[in-house]
C-alpha positions in Angstrom: -0.2 0.1 -0.3 3.1 2.5 1.3 4.1 2.1 -2.8 0.7 2.9 -3.7 0.9 6.7 -1.5 4.0 7.3 -2.9 3.2 7.0 -6.4 -0.1 9.3 -6.0 2.3 11.6 -4.4 4.5 11.4 -7.4 1.8 11.8 -10.0 0.5 14.5 -8.1 3.8 16.3 -8.1 4.4 15.8 -11.8 1.2 16.7 -13.0 1.4 20.8 -11.5 5.6 19.9 -13.0 3.7 19.6 -16.5 1.9 22.1 -16.3 -1.8 20.9 -16.4 -3.0 22.2 -13.8 -4.8 26.2 -13.3 -3.4 27.2 -9.9 -4.0 24.7 -7.3 -7.0 22.9 -8.8 -7.2 19.6 -9.7 -7.4 16.2 -8.7 -6.0 12.2 -9.0 -6.0 8.9 -8.1 -4.8 6.0 -8.7 -6.0 2.4 -8.5 -5.5 0.0 -5.7 -6.3 -3.6 -6.6 -9.9 -4.2 -8.1 -11.7 -2.7 -5.8 -10.3 0.4 -4.2 -8.7 3.6 -4.8 -6.6 6.1 -3.8 -7.3 9.7 -4.5 -6.3 13.2 -3.5 -8.3 14.9 -0.6 -10.9 17.8 -0.9 -8.8 21.2 -1.5 -5.7 19.8 -1.2 -2.9 20.8 -4.1 -1.6 18.5 -6.1 2.2 20.6 -6.5 2.5 20.3 -2.5 0.8 17.0 -2.0 1.4 14.6 0.8 0.1 11.2 2.0 -1.4 13.2 4.2 -3.8 14.7 2.0 -5.2 11.5 0.5 -7.7 9.2 0.7 -8.4 5.7 0.3 -11.6 5.1 -1.3 -13.6 1.9 -2.2 -14.4 1.3 -6.0 -18.2 -0.7 -5.5 -19.8 1.8 -3.6 -17.9 5.2 -3.0 -17.4 5.0 0.6 -14.4 6.2 2.3 -12.6 3.7 4.2 -9.6 5.5 5.8 -7.3 9.3 5.3 -9.1 12.6 5.1 -12.4 13.8 3.2 -11.7 13.0 -1.2 -12.2 15.2 -3.7 -16.0 16.2 -4.4 -14.8 14.8 -8.4 -14.6 11.5 -6.3 -17.2 10.1 -8.2 -16.0 10.6 -11.6 -12.8 9.3 -10.4 -14.5 5.9 -9.6 -16.3 5.9 -13.0 -13.6 6.3 -15.1 -12.5 2.9 -13.1 -15.4 1.0 -13.2 -15.5 1.4 -17.2 -11.7 0.4 -17.7 -10.6 -2.4 -15.9 -7.1 -1.6 -17.7 -7.0 2.2 -15.9 -4.9 2.7 -13.1 -4.4 6.3 -13.1 -6.6 9.3 -13.4 -6.4 13.3 -13.4 -8.3 16.4 -13.6 -6.8 19.3 -14.9 -7.9 22.3 -16.5 -4.8 22.8 -18.9 -5.7 26.3 -20.6 -5.2 25.7 -24.4 -7.5 22.3 -23.8 -10.0 24.0 -21.5 -10.5 27.5 -24.1 -12.0 24.1 -26.4 -14.1 22.7 -23.5 -15.8 25.8 -23.7 -15.7 26.8 -27.3 -18.9 26.3 -28.8 -18.0 24.3 -32.1 -14.3 22.7 -30.9 -12.5 20.4 -34.2 -13.4 17.1 -33.7 -9.5 16.0 -34.9 -6.8 16.8 -33.0 -4.5 14.5 -35.0 -2.2 17.4 -35.6 1.4 15.1 -34.8 2.1 11.4 -34.4 2.4 11.8 -30.5 -1.8 12.7 -30.3 -3.1 9.2 -32.2 -0.5 7.5 -30.9 -0.3 8.6 -27.1 -4.0 10.7 -26.7 -5.4 7.9 -29.0 -9.1 9.6 -28.5 -11.1 12.4 -26.8 -14.4 12.9 -26.4 -16.6 15.4 -24.9 -19.2 15.6 -22.0 -22.1 17.4 -21.6 -21.7 20.3 -18.6 -23.2 19.1 -15.5 -22.1 21.0 -12.2 -19.3 19.8 -10.4 -18.8 17.0 -7.6 -22.5 15.9 -9.4 -23.7 12.2 -9.9 -24.6 13.7 -13.5 -20.7 14.8 -14.4 -20.0 11.2 -13.4 -22.6 9.8 -15.1 -21.0 11.9 -18.5 -17.9 11.0 -18.0 -18.8 7.0 -18.0 -21.3 8.0 -21.2 -17.8 9.2 -22.7 -15.6 6.0 -21.8 -17.9 3.6 -22.2 -19.2 4.6 -25.9 -15.3 4.6 -27.3 -12.4 2.4 -25.9 -10.2 4.8 -27.7 -11.2 8.0 -25.9 -8.8 8.6 -22.9 -9.4 12.4 -22.6 -12.9 13.2 -21.9 -13.6 16.9 -22.2 -15.8 18.4 -19.7 -18.2 21.2 -21.4 -17.2 24.3 -19.6 -14.6 22.6 -16.9 -11.7 20.9 -18.0 -10.5 17.7 -19.0 -10.0 13.9 -17.4 -7.4 11.7 -18.5 -7.3 8.3 -17.9 -4.2 5.3 -18.7 -2.7 2.3 -17.7 -0.1 4.5 -15.5 0.4 8.2 -14.3 3.4 8.1 -16.1 0.8 7.2 -19.7 -1.7 10.1 -18.4 0.5 12.9 -18.3 2.3 12.3 -21.3 -1.4 12.6 -22.3 -2.3 15.4 -21.1 1.2 17.4 -22.3 0.2 15.7 -25.4 -3.3 16.5 -26.1 -2.4 20.3 -24.4 -0.1 20.8 -27.2 -3.1 19.6 -29.5 -5.4 21.8 -28.1 -3.1 24.7 -28.3 -2.5 24.5 -32.1 -6.1 24.5 -32.5 -6.4 27.4 -30.9 -3.5 29.3 -32.5 -5.1 31.1 -35.2 -3.3 29.6 -37.6 -5.0 28.0 -40.5 -4.1 24.0 -40.0 -4.2 20.5 -41.1 -4.7 17.0 -39.2 -2.4 14.3 -40.6 -4.1 11.1 -42.9 -6.8 9.1 -41.3 -5.3 6.2 -42.5 -2.1 7.1 -40.5 -3.8 8.2 -37.7 -4.8 5.2 -37.1 -2.3 3.0 -37.8 -1.0 4.9 -35.0 -3.4 3.9 -32.5 -3.0 0.1 -33.9 0.5 0.1 -33.2 0.9 1.9 -29.8 -2.6 0.9 -28.3 -3.6 1.9 -24.7 -0.2 2.3 -23.5 
C-alpha cells in the first residue's frame, strides 16, 4: 500500500510540474487493486501533495475507507475505473488551451496534428456540462468512456479534462500532448490533421499505453 501512496504523490507533483494545472485546482487518483482507489483530498494542492492529503475510497460504492475527505470529484474517478478495468491512474486538470476548447461552441473533432496525438492520446470525447461533484457529471464521464474504448481524454464542457491511463506516467504524457494539440487548434493558424489512415495505424500500433 505504501507504494501506491508514494505513486500518487509523484503523480500529483508531476502533474503540477507539467503545466497541466490552473493554480492549485485539480485532483488525481490511482487504483489500488480491483476494489479500491487512492484519491487526493478535498482542497488539497497537487503541487504540494503529501501522503496526509490522500484518501482511500471503495470503488464499489464510493465509501471512504481511510484518510481525509476525498475530492468532491471522487464520483468520476470511480466511474472511470469501473468503465476502464485496465486504467490505473486518473487526472482531472484544466490546462489552458484544452479548457478553451472545452468552452468552445464548435471545437474541432480531429486534433491529430502530430503523430503523438493518435499514438498516445488516441481519441478524445466531450461530456455535456453538469455541475462539479454531481452524479450527473460522473455519469457523463462514464458514458463518454463507455462509448469508445479508444477515448482516453474526456473534455468536460466549461470545466476541464479527465485523463485516464494504465499508469500515471501515461496520463501525464497524454495530457501534455493533448494540450499541445489544443494549443495548435487555438493558435489561429490554418492547420490540417495528419491523414486518417495514418492516424488509425498509429492508434493500432501503440494501443492503450
